[in-house]
C-alpha positions as CSV (number, residue, x, y, z in Angstrom):
1,M,-73.2,-17.6,-18.0
2,I,-72.7,-18.3,-14.3
3,A,-72.6,-22.1,-15.0
4,L,-69.6,-21.6,-17.3
5,A,-67.6,-19.7,-14.8
6,T,-67.8,-22.4,-12.2
7,E,-66.4,-25.2,-14.4
8,Q,-62.7,-25.9,-14.5
9,A,-60.7,-26.9,-17.5
10,K,-59.5,-30.5,-17.4
11,V,-55.8,-31.3,-17.9
12,T,-55.8,-33.8,-20.6
13,N,-52.2,-33.8,-21.9
14,W,-50.4,-35.4,-18.9
15,P,-47.8,-37.2,-21.2
16,G,-46.9,-33.9,-22.7
17,Y,-46.4,-32.2,-19.3
18,I,-44.4,-35.1,-17.9
19,G,-42.3,-35.2,-21.1
20,W,-41.4,-31.4,-20.8
21,T,-40.7,-31.8,-17.0
22,V,-38.3,-34.8,-17.6
23,G,-36.7,-32.9,-20.5
24,L,-36.1,-29.8,-18.3
25,L,-34.6,-32.0,-15.5
26,I,-32.3,-33.6,-18.0
27,L,-31.2,-30.2,-19.3
28,I,-30.5,-29.0,-15.8
29,A,-28.5,-32.1,-15.0
30,L,-26.5,-31.7,-18.2
31,V,-25.6,-28.1,-17.3
32,Y,-24.4,-29.1,-13.8
33,W,-22.4,-32.0,-15.3
34,L,-20.7,-29.7,-17.8
35,M,-19.9,-27.2,-15.0
36,R,-18.3,-30.0,-13.0
37,Q,-16.3,-31.1,-16.0
38,G,-15.0,-27.5,-16.4
39,W,-13.9,-27.4,-12.8
40,N,-12.1,-30.8,-13.2
41,W,-10.5,-29.6,-16.4
42,R,-9.2,-26.4,-14.7
43,R,-7.8,-28.6,-11.8
44,T,-6.0,-30.8,-14.4
45,L,-4.5,-27.7,-16.1
46,Q,-3.2,-26.5,-12.7
47,S,-1.8,-29.8,-11.6
48,D,1.7,-28.6,-12.0
49,L,1.2,-26.1,-9.1
50,P,3.5,-27.2,-6.3
51,P,2.0,-28.5,-3.0
52,L,1.0,-26.0,-0.4
53,P,3.3,-25.4,2.6
54,A,2.5,-27.6,5.6
55,V,0.8,-25.9,8.5
56,P,3.3,-25.7,11.4
57,A,2.4,-27.2,14.8
58,D,3.0,-23.8,16.4
59,P,2.6,-20.8,14.1
60,G,3.6,-18.5,16.9
61,P,1.7,-15.8,18.8
62,A,-1.1,-13.9,16.9
63,V,-0.4,-10.4,15.8
64,L,-4.0,-10.1,14.3
65,E,-7.0,-12.4,14.2
66,T,-10.3,-12.2,12.6
67,E,-13.2,-14.4,11.3
68,G,-14.8,-14.1,7.9
69,R,-15.0,-15.8,4.6
70,Y,-12.4,-17.1,2.2
71,H,-13.4,-16.3,-1.4
72,G,-10.8,-18.1,-3.3
73,T,-7.4,-17.7,-4.9
74,T,-6.5,-16.5,-8.4
75,T,-3.3,-15.9,-10.3
76,A,-1.9,-12.6,-9.2
77,G,-3.3,-9.7,-11.2
78,N,-6.0,-11.7,-12.9
79,W,-9.1,-11.6,-10.7
80,L,-11.0,-14.0,-12.9
81,D,-8.4,-16.8,-13.2
82,R,-9.5,-19.0,-10.3
83,V,-7.0,-21.5,-8.9
84,V,-8.8,-24.7,-8.0
85,A,-5.8,-27.0,-7.4
86,H,-5.1,-28.1,-3.8
87,G,-8.6,-26.8,-2.7
88,L,-7.7,-23.2,-3.3
89,G,-10.9,-22.6,-5.3
90,T,-13.4,-23.6,-2.7
91,R,-15.2,-20.7,-0.9
92,S,-15.6,-21.3,2.8
93,L,-15.8,-19.7,6.2
94,A,-12.3,-18.8,7.5
95,R,-10.5,-17.7,10.6
96,L,-7.4,-15.7,9.8
97,T,-4.4,-15.5,12.1
98,L,-1.3,-13.4,11.3
99,T,1.9,-14.2,13.2
100,E,5.5,-13.2,12.7
101,Q,5.9,-16.5,10.9
102,G,3.1,-16.1,8.4
103,L,-0.6,-16.2,7.7
104,L,-2.7,-19.1,8.9
105,V,-6.2,-19.6,7.3
106,R,-8.3,-22.1,9.2
107,R,-11.2,-23.3,7.0
108,P,-13.7,-25.7,8.6
109,G,-14.6,-28.5,6.3
110,D,-11.5,-27.9,4.1
111,A,-7.7,-28.0,4.3
112,D,-6.1,-25.2,6.3
113,L,-3.9,-22.8,4.3
114,W,-0.5,-21.7,5.6
115,I,1.4,-18.9,3.9
116,P,4.9,-18.4,5.4
117,A,6.1,-14.9,5.9
118,G,8.8,-15.3,3.3
119,Q,6.2,-16.1,0.7
120,L,3.9,-13.1,1.4
121,T,4.5,-10.2,-1.0
122,G,1.8,-7.7,0.0
123,A,-1.9,-7.0,0.7
124,R,-4.5,-4.6,-0.6
125,T,-8.2,-4.0,-0.5
126,D,-10.1,-4.7,-3.7
127,S,-13.8,-5.1,-4.8
128,G,-13.6,-8.6,-6.3
129,I,-11.7,-11.8,-6.7
130,A,-12.4,-15.1,-8.5
131,G,-15.5,-13.8,-10.2
132,K,-17.0,-12.6,-6.9
133,V,-17.6,-8.9,-6.5
134,V,-18.1,-7.5,-3.0
135,P,-19.0,-3.8,-3.0
136,A,-17.9,-3.4,0.7
137,G,-14.5,-4.7,-0.3
138,L,-12.1,-7.7,0.2
139,L,-8.7,-8.2,1.7
140,V,-6.5,-9.5,-1.1
141,V,-3.3,-11.1,0.0
142,T,-0.6,-11.6,-2.6
143,W,1.9,-14.4,-2.1
144,K,4.2,-16.7,-4.0
145,L,4.0,-20.5,-4.2
146,Q,7.5,-21.1,-5.6
147,D,7.5,-19.3,-8.9
148,T,3.7,-18.7,-9.1
149,A,2.3,-15.4,-7.8
150,L,-1.2,-15.8,-6.3
151,D,-3.9,-13.5,-4.9
152,S,-6.2,-14.9,-2.1
153,G,-9.3,-13.0,-1.2
154,F,-10.9,-12.7,2.2
155,R,-13.9,-10.9,3.6
156,A,-13.7,-10.2,7.3
157,D,-17.0,-10.2,9.2
158,R,-16.2,-6.5,10.0
159,S,-14.9,-4.9,6.8
160,D,-13.4,-2.0,8.7
161,E,-10.6,-4.4,9.8
162,H,-9.3,-4.7,6.2
163,A,-7.1,-1.5,6.5
164,S,-5.3,-2.8,9.7
165,W,-4.7,-6.2,8.0
166,T,-3.2,-4.5,5.0
167,E,-0.9,-2.5,7.1
168,A,0.1,-5.4,9.3
169,I,0.8,-7.7,6.3
170,D,2.8,-5.0,4.5
171,A,4.8,-4.4,7.6
172,L,5.5,-8.1,8.0
173,V,6.7,-8.3,4.3
174,T,9.0,-5.4,4.9
175,R,10.5,-6.9,8.1
176,T,10.9,-10.3,6.4
177,K,12.7,-8.7,3.4
178,T,14.9,-6.6,5.7
179,K,15.8,-9.7,7.7
180,K,16.7,-11.7,4.5
181,T,18.8,-8.8,3.3
182,E,20.7,-8.6,6.6
183,E,21.3,-12.3,6.6
184,A,22.6,-12.2,3.1
185,A,25.0,-9.4,3.9
186,Q,26.6,-11.3,6.8
C-alpha cells in the first residue's frame, strides 16, 4: 500500500494539453481583437464630432486646481454611451485647472482637453460614467461641443473636493451666461 502512494501518475497526453492551451490562447486573442474592432467601430460612428478646442497658450490664473483621474466622456445624460473620438474615451491620470477662461485637463500620455467657459453648462457629482461606477463619487462636468452635449467624468485624489469644484464651475457658468446676456443687450 505504501509503495502505491509514492508513485506519481505520468502525463501521457502532451499533444492534448498543448492543443487545449493553444486553443484557449486563440480564443483569448479573438476576444481582444473583437473588443478592439468594437472600439474602432464606435470611433467611426463618432467621426462627425467636431474637433476639440485648442488649448490656449495662457489659460489664465487658476481658480481651482487638483489632481486625479479622468474617467472618460459620454453623451450628456447617457452614462453608458462612451465617446471615443478625439481620445475622449481613454482613461488617464489628469490635472484639472479651472480658470475664468475655462477648464484645462492635462493628461500625461494623451492629448490635453480644453473646455472654454462658454461651452461649460454645469457640474454635478455622480456615482458613475462610461461604464465605470465609483462609490465615492465622481465630478461630472457637462459641456457642449458645438451642438453635442457631453459629460466628462473626473475623480479627484481627494473626493471631498468635488463639492467645491461643482460650486466653482456652476458659478463660472452663471458668470459667463450673465456676461453674454449683457453683451447682447448692448
